[in-house]
C-alpha positions as CSV (number, residue, x, y, z in Angstrom):
1,X,-13.8,7.8,13.9
2,X,-11.4,8.3,10.9
3,X,-8.8,6.1,9.3
4,X,-6.1,8.7,10.4
5,X,-7.1,8.2,13.9
6,X,-5.8,4.6,13.9
7,X,-3.1,4.6,11.2
8,X,0.7,4.7,11.8
9,X,2.4,8.0,10.8
10,X,4.8,8.6,9.3
11,X,4.2,5.6,6.9
12,X,7.2,3.3,6.6
13,X,7.9,1.8,3.1
14,X,10.1,-0.6,1.3
15,X,11.2,-1.6,-2.0
16,X,10.7,-4.9,-3.9
17,X,14.6,-5.5,-4.0
18,X,14.7,-5.1,-0.2
19,X,15.1,-8.2,1.7
20,X,12.3,-9.8,3.8
21,X,14.6,-9.3,6.9
22,X,14.6,-5.5,6.1
23,X,10.8,-5.4,5.8
24,X,10.2,-7.6,9.1
25,X,12.6,-5.1,10.9
26,X,10.8,-2.2,9.7
27,X,7.5,-3.7,11.1
28,X,9.2,-4.7,14.3
29,X,10.7,-1.1,14.8
30,X,7.5,0.7,14.0
31,X,4.9,-1.8,15.6
32,X,2.9,-2.5,12.4
33,X,1.9,-5.4,10.5
34,X,2.1,-4.3,6.9
35,X,4.4,-2.1,4.9
36,X,3.6,-0.5,1.5
37,X,6.1,-1.5,-1.3
38,X,7.0,1.6,-3.5
39,X,8.6,1.3,-6.9
40,X,12.4,1.7,-7.0
41,X,12.5,3.3,-10.4
42,X,12.9,6.8,-9.2
43,X,9.0,7.6,-9.1
44,X,7.6,6.9,-5.6
45,X,4.4,5.1,-6.3
46,X,2.9,2.3,-4.3
47,X,3.1,-1.1,-6.2
48,X,2.1,-3.4,-3.4
49,X,1.9,-4.3,0.2
50,X,4.0,-6.9,2.3
51,X,2.5,-8.1,5.7
52,X,4.1,-10.0,8.6
53,X,2.2,-13.0,7.4
54,X,3.6,-12.8,3.8
55,X,7.0,-12.8,5.5
56,X,6.4,-15.8,7.6
57,X,4.9,-17.7,4.7
58,X,7.7,-16.8,2.2
59,X,10.4,-18.0,4.8
60,X,8.5,-21.2,5.4
61,X,7.9,-22.3,1.8
62,X,11.2,-21.0,0.5
63,X,13.3,-22.5,3.3
64,X,15.9,-19.9,3.1
65,X,17.1,-17.0,5.7
66,X,15.0,-13.8,5.3
67,X,18.1,-11.8,4.3
68,X,18.2,-13.9,1.1
69,X,14.6,-13.6,0.1
70,X,13.2,-10.3,-1.6
71,X,10.0,-8.4,-0.9
72,X,9.1,-8.6,-4.4
73,X,8.8,-12.3,-4.3
74,X,6.3,-12.3,-1.3
75,X,4.4,-9.0,-1.7
76,X,0.6,-8.7,-2.7
77,X,0.3,-6.8,-5.9
78,X,-3.4,-6.2,-5.7
79,X,-4.1,-3.1,-3.6
80,X,-7.1,-1.8,-1.9
81,X,-6.8,1.7,-0.4
82,X,-8.7,4.5,1.3
83,X,-8.0,7.9,2.3
84,X,-6.9,9.1,5.8
85,X,-10.0,11.1,6.1
86,X,-12.3,8.0,5.3
87,X,-14.4,6.7,8.2
88,X,-13.5,3.4,9.5
89,X,-17.0,2.3,8.4
90,X,-15.9,3.2,4.8
91,X,-12.7,1.4,5.0
92,X,-14.4,-1.8,6.6
93,X,-17.0,-1.8,3.8
94,X,-14.3,-1.4,1.2
95,X,-12.4,-4.5,2.7
96,X,-15.6,-6.6,2.9
97,X,-16.6,-5.8,-0.7
98,X,-13.0,-6.9,-1.8
C-alpha cells in the first residue's frame, strides 16, 4: 500500500498567523489530526506542521482561548516528509529513523 491510499485529499493548510481555533476547526471539519503550515509571504511553501496535540498543549500551558493563540507559536518547525507514491513501509521507516 502507498501513502496516497491513506492520506487526506485535498490537503488542508493554515498559516502561522492563523489562530489555533482556526486550525482546530480545519481538523474537525476535515477529520484529520494535523495540518501543514504554509508561509504567508506570498510564496506557498511548507514551513511547519500543527497537530491536535500541539493545539491542546498550547491551550493548556498558555491558559488563553484558542482564538487568542497563533499557529506559529505552537507549530513544529522540523519537518519530515514523504511522497504520495512512497510505500507505507518507507514512510514508517523514515519516522522510525527520525
